[in-house]
N, C-alpha and C positions, 0 to 999 in steps of 0.2 A: 556296522562300523560307520556307514554313511549317515545313519540316523544320529549317532553319537557326535559326529563331526558337525552336523547341522545344529545340534543343541549347543555345542561349544561356541559356534559362530553366533548363535542367537544370544547366548549369555555374554559374549564379548561385546556385542553391539549394545546391549542394555547397559553394560558397565561403562561404555564410552559416553552414552548419552545421559546417564544417571545424573551427573553434576548439573547439566543444563536443565534437566527436568526439575531438579530441586530448586534451582535459581528461579525458573519460571513459576514454579508453584508458590514460592515464598513471596516473590515480588510482583506477580501478575495475577495468578488465580486466587490466592488468599485475599488480596485487597479488593478484587472484583466481588468476591462473595461477601466480604464485609460490607462493601458499599451497597450491595443488593439487600442485605439485612437492614442496614440503616434506612434505606428508602421505604421500608415497610414497618418501621418502628418510630417511637416518639423520642429518640435519643436527642438530648439537648447539647451534646458536646462535652459534658462533664463526666469524668470517669470512663469506664470501659463500656462500649456499646453492647457487650455480652453480659453485663451485670444483671442481677435479678430485678432491679428497679426500672429497667428499660422495658417498656411494654410493646406488644405487637399490635399495630393498628391496621394491618392488612393493606389495602389499596387506597386508604384515605388520603395519603399524600398525593397520589396520582389523580384521585377524584377531585381534590381541591384545586389541583393545578389545571386540569383539563375541563372539568365540568362544574366547578364551584361557582363560577360567574362573578367572583369577587375580585379584589385587587390582585391576588396571586394569578388568577386566570388572565386578567387584563395585561399584567406585566409580561406573562409568558407569551401571550398573543402578540404584544408589541415587539418583544425580542425576536419572536419567530418571523414576523413580517420584515423586520429590519434585516435579519440574516438571510431570508429568502432572496431579497433584492441583491444583497451582497454576493451570494452564491451565483445568481443568474447572470450577474455582470462580470464578476471577477474570473470565474472558471473559463468561459469562452474566450474572453479577451486575453487572459494570460496564456492560454493554450495557443491561440492564434499568433500572438506576439512572439512567444518562444519558438514556434515553428518558423516564423519569418526570420528571426535573428539567426537561428541555426542554419537556415538555407543560405543566408548572406555570408556568414563566417565560414561556411563549408566550401565556398568557391575558391578554386585554386588560383584564380586571377587576382584575388583580393590581396593587396599588400598589407602587411602588419596584422595578419589574422590572429596571431597570439595576443597582441595588444587589445584588439577588439573583444576577443573571447574573455580576457581578464576583466576588461572594463564592464562588459555586460553582466558578468557573474559577480562582480565585486559587491553590489548591494545585497546579494543573498547571504554573504558571509559577514556583513556588518551587523552590529547589535540592533535588534528591532527597537529597543528602547531609544537608542541614539537616533535612529532614523525617524522615529515617531516625534521626538522632541524637535528635530530639524523640520519635520513636516508642519508642526505647530507654528514655528517661526515663518515658514514659507507661506502658509495659508492663513496667517493672521490678518486682521482687517487692514493693517498697514504693512503687510508683508510683501515679499518679492512678487508673488503671483498677481496680487491686485495692482501692484505698481506696473507690471508689464501690461495688464489689461487696461490700465488707465492710459498708457501710451497709445493703445489701439482704440481709444475713445469708448471703452467699455467699462461700466461701473461694476467692479467686482463685489461679490456678496460678502457678508460677514460670516465666513465659512463655518466656524465652529460655534456660532451662536444663532444660526438660522434653523429653526425646527421644521419648517415647511418642506414637504416633499417636492421633488423635482417635477413630477407629473402634475401636481396641483399648481405649481408655479407656471408651468407651460399652459395649463388650462386657463389660468387667470389672465394670461395675455390675450385670450380670445373671448374673455367675458364670462367664463364659467368659474364663479367664485364660491358657490354653495353646492351642497350635495343634493342630488335627486332624492325624493322621499324614500324610494325603495332601497337605495344604498345607505341612507342614513338610519333607517329603522331596523335593518337586518344586518347581522354580522356573524363573525366566527371567533371563538375564544375571547369573547368580550370586546372585540374590536369591530366597529361598523365596517361594512364593505367599502365605504367611501375612503376610510383610512387605510384599508388594505391596498387600495388603488392609488395611494398617494405617491408611490415611488420612493426611492431612497432620499433621505433628507440631504441637504447641501453638505452637512457635516459628514454623513456617511459616504457621500460621493468622494470627499477628500480621502477617506480611508480606503475606498475602492481603488483610487489611483495609487495610493501607497502600497496596497497589496500587489497590484500589477507590477509596480516598479521593483518591488523587493523579491518577487518570486519568479519572474519570467527568466531570469538568468539561470536559476537552477534547472528549470525544465528545458531551457535551451541546451544544456549539456546532455540531457537525456536524448533529445531529438538529434543532436549533433553526433552522438555515438551511434544512433540507429542509422543516420544517413551515411556515415562512414562504413557501416557494415554492409551496405548495399553494393553488390558487385558492379564494377564498371562495365561488364559485359552486358548487363541488363540495359543500362543507359545507351550503350552503343547500338544494341539491337533496336531499341525504340527510335534512335536517330535514323538508322537504316530504313525503318518503316515509314519515314517521312513525317513523323510527329513534330508538332511545335513544342516549345519549352513548356507552355501551360498544359498541353496534352500529356507530356511526359510526367509532369508533376501530379496531375489529377488522376491519370489512368495507371501510372506505373509506380511512382514514388509513394504517393499517399496510401494506396492499399498495402504496401509493404511496411508502412509505419503504423499500421493499425494496432499491434500489440503495445507500441510505445504510446500511442494516443490513449489507449485504455489506461495505461499506468499513470500518465500525466493527469488525466481527468479524475482518476480515483484519488490520487494524492491531492489534487486540487479540491475535490469535494470534502475530503477529510479536513484539510487545512482551513478551508473557508467556513465550515460549520463549527470549527473549534476556535475561531478567532477570539482572542482574549487580551494578549499583552498590549496590543495597540490601543484597545479600548480602555484598559486599566491605566495605561500611561497617559493617554490623551484626554478623553472626555469623561470617562467613568459613566457612560450611558447618556450623558447630556448632549445637546440641549433637549429638554422635555422628553427624555428617554428615547430619542430618535436614533441613538447609536447603541442602544442596549442590545446585547446579544445573549442567547441562551447560556453560553459558557460563562460570561460575566455575571449573569443573573444567578446561576448556580453557585458561583463563588460568593456573591453578595448575600444570598440567602443563608449559606452555611456559615461563613466566617464573620459576616457583619451582623446578622440577625439571629445567629445560633439556631436556625431552622435547618438542622442537618438532614432531616428526613426529606424535606422539600428540595434541598439542594441536590441530594443524591437522586431523587426522582427526576429532576430536570436533566441530570447527567444521563440517566438511562433512557429517557425519552429522546434525548439528543443522539445517543448511540443508536437507537432504533431508526431514527431519521437517516443517519449516515449509512446504515446497512441497507435501508430501502433504496436510497439514491444510487448506491453502488450496484445493487442488483439490477435496477432499471437501466443504468447506463451499460452494464455488462450485457444485458439483453439487447440493447440497441446496437451495440458494437460486435455482436456475436458473428461468428463465421457462418455465412449462408451458402448452401450448396449451389453449385453452378447448374442451371437448368440444362437438361439434355437437348441438344439441337436436333431438329428434324432434318433428315437427309432426303433430298429430292432426286428422284431418278428421271430418266429420260421421258417417262410417260407423264411426269408432273405430279405423281402421287407420292405424298410423304410416307416413309416407311419407318 
Protein backbone atom coordinates (compact mmCIF):
# COMPACT_ATOMS: atom_id res chain seq x y z
CA UNK A 1 0.00 0.00 0.00
CA UNK A 2 2.78 2.40 0.95
CA UNK A 3 4.65 1.51 -2.24
CA UNK A 4 1.59 2.31 -4.36
CA UNK A 5 1.15 5.63 -2.56
CA UNK A 6 4.76 6.58 -3.29
CA UNK A 7 4.28 5.70 -6.96
CA UNK A 8 1.20 7.92 -7.12
CA UNK A 9 3.11 10.77 -5.49
CA UNK A 10 5.96 10.32 -7.95
CA UNK A 11 3.56 10.31 -10.89
CA UNK A 12 1.83 13.42 -9.57
CA UNK A 13 5.16 15.18 -9.19
CA UNK A 14 6.18 14.39 -12.76
CA UNK A 15 2.78 15.55 -13.99
CA UNK A 16 3.22 18.91 -12.27
CA UNK A 17 6.71 19.57 -13.62
CA UNK A 18 6.08 18.10 -17.10
CA UNK A 19 4.87 21.42 -18.64
CA UNK A 20 7.99 23.24 -17.42
CA UNK A 21 10.24 20.44 -18.67
CA UNK A 22 8.61 20.73 -22.10
CA UNK A 23 9.08 24.51 -22.14
CA UNK A 24 12.73 24.24 -21.05
CA UNK A 25 13.34 21.52 -23.59
CA UNK A 26 11.86 23.49 -26.48
CA UNK A 27 13.30 26.90 -25.67
CA UNK A 28 16.57 26.04 -23.91
CA UNK A 29 17.89 22.53 -24.52
CA UNK A 30 16.96 22.27 -28.20
CA UNK A 31 18.45 25.70 -29.14
CA UNK A 32 21.66 24.89 -27.26
CA UNK A 33 21.99 21.56 -29.05
CA UNK A 34 21.28 23.25 -32.40
CA UNK A 35 23.94 25.88 -31.68
CA UNK A 36 26.40 23.13 -30.75
CA UNK A 37 25.75 21.45 -34.10
CA UNK A 38 26.15 24.74 -35.96
CA UNK A 39 29.52 25.31 -34.26
CA UNK A 40 30.88 22.08 -35.79
CA UNK A 41 29.28 22.51 -39.21
CA UNK A 42 29.70 24.73 -42.27
CA UNK A 43 26.14 26.10 -42.23
CA UNK A 44 25.95 29.48 -43.96
CA UNK A 45 22.61 30.61 -42.58
CA UNK A 46 20.52 29.53 -45.55
CA UNK A 47 17.95 26.82 -45.16
CA UNK A 48 17.88 24.42 -42.26
CA UNK A 49 21.12 23.59 -40.40
CA UNK A 50 19.90 19.96 -40.40
CA UNK A 51 19.62 19.72 -44.18
CA UNK A 52 21.75 17.21 -46.06
CA UNK A 53 23.90 19.86 -47.77
CA UNK A 54 25.28 21.08 -44.43
CA UNK A 55 28.60 19.42 -43.79
CA UNK A 56 30.29 18.38 -40.58
CA UNK A 57 33.67 20.12 -40.12
CA UNK A 58 34.47 18.94 -36.61
CA UNK A 59 36.54 21.38 -34.56
CA UNK A 60 37.71 23.44 -37.55
CA UNK A 61 35.76 26.51 -36.42
CA UNK A 62 37.32 26.32 -32.97
CA UNK A 63 40.77 25.65 -34.45
CA UNK A 64 40.57 28.65 -36.78
CA UNK A 65 39.41 30.78 -33.89
CA UNK A 66 42.01 29.75 -31.30
CA UNK A 67 44.95 28.38 -33.26
CA UNK A 68 44.57 29.67 -36.82
CA UNK A 69 46.76 32.72 -36.34
CA UNK A 70 44.80 34.68 -38.95
CA UNK A 71 42.41 37.58 -38.72
CA UNK A 72 39.79 35.47 -36.91
CA UNK A 73 42.27 34.63 -34.15
CA UNK A 74 43.48 38.22 -33.90
CA UNK A 75 39.93 39.56 -33.66
CA UNK A 76 39.06 37.04 -30.98
CA UNK A 77 42.25 37.83 -29.07
CA UNK A 78 41.48 41.56 -29.27
CA UNK A 79 37.89 41.01 -28.12
CA UNK A 80 39.06 38.78 -25.27
CA UNK A 81 41.65 41.34 -24.14
CA UNK A 82 39.06 44.13 -24.15
CA UNK A 83 36.58 42.03 -22.20
CA UNK A 84 39.15 40.89 -19.65
CA UNK A 85 39.86 44.48 -18.64
CA UNK A 86 36.13 45.20 -18.66
CA UNK A 87 35.47 42.31 -16.26
CA UNK A 88 38.44 43.02 -13.99
CA UNK A 89 37.35 46.62 -13.48
CA UNK A 90 33.56 46.44 -13.55
CA UNK A 91 32.91 43.46 -11.27
CA UNK A 92 34.95 44.60 -8.22
CA UNK A 93 33.92 48.26 -8.55
CA UNK A 94 30.21 47.60 -9.00
CA UNK A 95 30.23 45.10 -6.13
CA UNK A 96 32.00 47.51 -3.78
CA UNK A 97 29.79 50.43 -4.80
CA UNK A 98 26.61 48.37 -4.42
CA UNK A 99 27.64 47.25 -0.93
CA UNK A 100 28.51 50.83 0.02
CA UNK A 101 25.17 52.17 -1.24
CA UNK A 102 23.26 49.39 0.53
CA UNK A 103 25.04 50.17 3.79
CA UNK A 104 24.19 53.85 3.44
CA UNK A 105 20.48 53.45 2.65
CA UNK A 106 20.12 50.78 5.36
CA UNK A 107 20.87 53.29 8.10
CA UNK A 108 17.82 54.09 10.19
CA UNK A 109 19.09 57.61 10.85
CA UNK A 110 19.05 58.46 7.12
CA UNK A 111 16.10 60.62 6.16
CA UNK A 112 14.40 59.97 2.84
CA UNK A 113 15.70 56.41 2.56
CA UNK A 114 12.94 55.52 0.11
CA UNK A 115 13.94 58.36 -2.20
CA UNK A 116 17.60 57.40 -2.22
CA UNK A 117 16.83 53.72 -2.79
CA UNK A 118 14.66 54.63 -5.78
CA UNK A 119 17.22 57.09 -7.13
CA UNK A 120 20.08 54.60 -6.92
CA UNK A 121 18.00 51.82 -8.49
CA UNK A 122 16.49 53.97 -11.26
CA UNK A 123 19.39 53.57 -13.78
CA UNK A 124 18.99 49.79 -13.59
CA UNK A 125 15.41 49.90 -14.89
CA UNK A 126 16.11 52.48 -17.59
CA UNK A 127 16.61 51.29 -21.16
CA UNK A 128 20.26 50.43 -21.75
CA UNK A 129 19.97 51.84 -25.26
CA UNK A 130 18.71 55.17 -23.93
CA UNK A 131 21.48 55.37 -21.34
CA UNK A 132 24.11 54.46 -23.94
CA UNK A 133 22.92 57.27 -26.23
CA UNK A 134 23.00 59.64 -23.26
CA UNK A 135 26.52 58.44 -22.47
CA UNK A 136 27.60 59.19 -26.05
CA UNK A 137 26.45 62.78 -25.61
CA UNK A 138 28.04 63.17 -22.18
CA UNK A 139 31.40 61.74 -23.25
CA UNK A 140 31.62 63.31 -26.70
CA UNK A 141 34.58 65.58 -27.44
CA UNK A 142 32.44 68.67 -26.70
CA UNK A 143 30.22 66.95 -24.13
CA UNK A 144 29.46 67.71 -20.51
CA UNK A 145 32.26 65.56 -19.08
CA UNK A 146 34.97 67.35 -21.03
CA UNK A 147 33.35 70.70 -20.23
CA UNK A 148 33.59 69.94 -16.51
CA UNK A 149 37.19 68.78 -16.91
CA UNK A 150 38.00 72.00 -18.78
CA UNK A 151 36.77 74.06 -15.82
CA UNK A 152 39.27 72.12 -13.72
CA UNK A 153 42.02 72.99 -16.22
CA UNK A 154 42.13 69.39 -17.45
CA UNK A 155 42.05 68.61 -21.16
CA UNK A 156 39.53 65.85 -21.67
CA UNK A 157 40.21 63.08 -24.20
CA UNK A 158 38.26 62.37 -27.33
CA UNK A 159 36.57 59.51 -25.49
CA UNK A 160 35.05 57.40 -28.26
CA UNK A 161 37.77 58.07 -30.84
CA UNK A 162 40.88 57.34 -28.76
CA UNK A 163 42.14 53.78 -29.44
CA UNK A 164 45.16 53.86 -27.11
CA UNK A 165 45.05 51.93 -23.88
CA UNK A 166 45.03 53.71 -20.54
CA UNK A 167 48.16 51.89 -19.31
CA UNK A 168 50.03 52.83 -22.50
CA UNK A 169 48.97 56.44 -22.05
CA UNK A 170 50.26 56.44 -18.47
CA UNK A 171 53.53 54.84 -19.55
CA UNK A 172 53.85 57.49 -22.24
CA UNK A 173 53.86 60.21 -19.60
CA UNK A 174 57.07 58.74 -18.16
CA UNK A 175 58.74 58.27 -21.55
CA UNK A 176 57.86 54.65 -22.33
CA UNK A 177 56.43 54.93 -25.85
CA UNK A 178 57.58 51.69 -27.50
CA UNK A 179 57.34 48.05 -26.59
CA UNK A 180 60.30 46.03 -25.28
CA UNK A 181 61.48 43.48 -27.82
CA UNK A 182 60.31 40.50 -25.76
CA UNK A 183 56.77 41.88 -25.42
CA UNK A 184 56.57 42.94 -29.06
CA UNK A 185 57.74 39.65 -30.57
CA UNK A 186 55.71 37.23 -28.48
CA UNK A 187 52.02 37.12 -27.85
CA UNK A 188 48.84 35.12 -27.34
CA UNK A 189 45.93 34.59 -29.74
CA UNK A 190 47.65 36.67 -32.38
CA UNK A 191 48.05 39.71 -30.09
CA UNK A 192 51.53 40.77 -28.82
CA UNK A 193 51.92 40.84 -25.07
CA UNK A 194 52.57 44.59 -25.32
CA UNK A 195 49.00 45.01 -26.59
CA UNK A 196 47.66 42.68 -23.90
CA UNK A 197 49.22 45.07 -21.37
CA UNK A 198 47.74 48.17 -23.00
CA UNK A 199 44.86 48.34 -20.55
CA UNK A 200 41.33 49.30 -21.52
CA UNK A 201 41.09 51.97 -24.20
CA UNK A 202 39.70 55.37 -23.34
CA UNK A 203 36.48 54.40 -25.12
CA UNK A 204 36.20 51.15 -23.15
CA UNK A 205 36.82 53.12 -19.95
CA UNK A 206 33.67 55.12 -20.70
CA UNK A 207 31.73 51.87 -21.12
CA UNK A 208 33.17 50.62 -17.83
CA UNK A 209 31.81 53.71 -16.08
CA UNK A 210 28.49 53.14 -17.84
CA UNK A 211 28.27 49.55 -16.60
CA UNK A 212 29.05 50.55 -13.01
CA UNK A 213 26.45 53.32 -13.17
CA UNK A 214 23.67 51.09 -14.50
CA UNK A 215 24.21 47.88 -12.51
CA UNK A 216 25.18 49.01 -9.02
CA UNK A 217 21.55 49.82 -8.17
CA UNK A 218 20.36 46.28 -8.85
CA UNK A 219 23.08 44.72 -6.73
CA UNK A 220 22.43 47.33 -4.05
CA UNK A 221 18.95 45.83 -3.58
CA UNK A 222 20.44 42.35 -3.12
CA UNK A 223 22.85 43.61 -0.47
CA UNK A 224 20.10 45.66 1.16
CA UNK A 225 17.86 42.59 1.51
CA UNK A 226 20.76 40.63 3.00
CA UNK A 227 21.59 43.43 5.46
CA UNK A 228 17.99 43.65 6.63
CA UNK A 229 17.96 39.87 7.19
CA UNK A 230 20.79 40.14 9.72
CA UNK A 231 19.39 40.03 13.23
CA UNK A 232 19.80 43.15 15.34
CA UNK A 233 20.90 40.95 18.23
CA UNK A 234 24.10 40.13 16.36
CA UNK A 235 24.90 43.81 16.01
CA UNK A 236 24.08 44.45 19.66
CA UNK A 237 26.31 41.59 20.79
CA UNK A 238 29.19 42.99 18.74
CA UNK A 239 28.64 46.43 20.27
CA UNK A 240 28.67 44.92 23.75
CA UNK A 241 32.02 43.33 22.95
CA UNK A 242 33.44 46.80 22.38
CA UNK A 243 34.01 46.55 18.63
CA UNK A 244 34.25 49.63 16.42
CA UNK A 245 31.95 50.22 13.44
CA UNK A 246 34.64 49.06 11.01
CA UNK A 247 35.34 45.94 13.08
CA UNK A 248 31.63 45.09 13.17
CA UNK A 249 31.40 45.46 9.41
CA UNK A 250 34.56 43.48 8.67
CA UNK A 251 34.24 40.71 11.26
CA UNK A 252 30.46 40.36 11.65
CA UNK A 253 28.49 41.84 8.76
CA UNK A 254 30.71 40.95 5.81
CA UNK A 255 31.06 37.23 6.66
CA UNK A 256 27.28 36.98 6.95
CA UNK A 257 26.97 38.56 3.49
CA UNK A 258 29.18 35.93 1.83
CA UNK A 259 26.27 34.12 0.04
CA UNK A 260 25.06 37.46 -1.33
CA UNK A 261 28.58 38.42 -2.38
CA UNK A 262 28.84 35.13 -4.25
CA UNK A 263 25.52 35.82 -6.03
CA UNK A 264 26.48 39.39 -6.92
CA UNK A 265 29.89 38.40 -8.27
CA UNK A 266 28.41 35.51 -10.25
CA UNK A 267 25.77 37.73 -11.84
CA UNK A 268 28.40 40.37 -12.45
CA UNK A 269 30.71 37.92 -14.21
CA UNK A 270 27.92 36.63 -16.43
CA UNK A 271 26.74 40.12 -17.31
CA UNK A 272 30.17 41.58 -18.02
CA UNK A 273 31.31 38.68 -20.19
CA UNK A 274 28.11 38.98 -22.22
CA UNK A 275 28.20 42.75 -22.76
CA UNK A 276 26.66 43.48 -26.15
CA UNK A 277 23.91 46.10 -26.32
CA UNK A 278 26.08 49.03 -25.20
CA UNK A 279 28.74 48.12 -27.76
CA UNK A 280 26.20 47.62 -30.53
CA UNK A 281 24.45 50.90 -29.79
CA UNK A 282 27.58 52.90 -29.07
CA UNK A 283 30.73 52.13 -31.03
CA UNK A 284 30.20 48.73 -32.71
CA UNK A 285 33.71 47.72 -31.73
CA UNK A 286 35.51 50.95 -32.62
CA UNK A 287 37.78 52.78 -32.48
CA UNK A 288 40.30 50.33 -33.95
CA UNK A 289 38.44 47.38 -32.40
CA UNK A 290 39.30 48.54 -28.87
CA UNK A 291 35.68 48.10 -27.69
CA UNK A 292 35.14 44.82 -29.51
CA UNK A 293 33.80 42.09 -27.21
CA UNK A 294 33.33 38.34 -27.79
CA UNK A 295 29.54 38.69 -27.67
CA UNK A 296 29.54 41.41 -30.32
CA UNK A 297 32.14 39.49 -32.35
CA UNK A 298 29.90 36.41 -32.29
CA UNK A 299 26.93 38.46 -33.50
CA UNK A 300 29.01 40.15 -36.20
CA UNK A 301 30.46 36.87 -37.48
CA UNK A 302 27.05 35.20 -37.71
CA UNK A 303 24.65 37.94 -38.76
CA UNK A 304 26.94 40.29 -40.71
CA UNK A 305 29.39 37.85 -42.33
CA UNK A 306 27.17 34.71 -42.47
CA UNK A 307 29.88 32.74 -40.66
CA UNK A 308 27.42 30.99 -38.39
CA UNK A 309 29.77 28.20 -37.39
CA UNK A 310 32.40 30.67 -36.21
CA UNK A 311 29.80 32.76 -34.41
CA UNK A 312 28.47 29.71 -32.57
CA UNK A 313 32.03 28.61 -31.73
CA UNK A 314 32.74 32.03 -30.18
CA UNK A 315 29.55 31.72 -28.13
CA UNK A 316 30.56 28.32 -26.74
CA UNK A 317 34.11 29.48 -25.93
CA UNK A 318 32.54 32.42 -24.13
CA UNK A 319 30.27 30.02 -22.25
CA UNK A 320 33.29 27.97 -21.17
CA UNK A 321 35.05 31.13 -19.94
CA UNK A 322 32.02 32.15 -17.86
CA UNK A 323 31.78 28.68 -16.30
CA UNK A 324 35.50 28.69 -15.51
CA UNK A 325 35.38 32.09 -13.80
CA UNK A 326 32.27 31.09 -11.86
CA UNK A 327 33.94 27.92 -10.58
CA UNK A 328 37.09 29.83 -9.62
CA UNK A 329 35.24 32.47 -7.65
CA UNK A 330 33.08 29.79 -6.01
CA UNK A 331 36.28 28.09 -4.90
CA UNK A 332 37.67 31.41 -3.61
CA UNK A 333 34.49 32.15 -1.62
CA UNK A 334 33.92 28.62 -0.34
CA UNK A 335 33.18 28.02 3.30
CA UNK A 336 36.35 27.12 5.16
CA UNK A 337 36.33 25.03 8.28
CA UNK A 338 37.19 26.78 11.52
CA UNK A 339 40.49 25.40 12.85
CA UNK A 340 40.25 23.67 16.17
CA UNK A 341 41.74 25.73 18.94
CA UNK A 342 44.24 24.17 21.28
CA UNK A 343 43.38 24.33 24.95
CA UNK A 344 46.18 24.94 27.43
CA UNK A 345 46.07 23.50 30.86
CA UNK A 346 47.80 24.67 33.99
CA UNK A 347 50.95 22.80 33.12
CA UNK A 348 51.22 24.81 29.86
CA UNK A 349 50.95 21.72 27.67
CA UNK A 350 48.46 21.92 24.77
CA UNK A 351 45.94 19.04 24.73
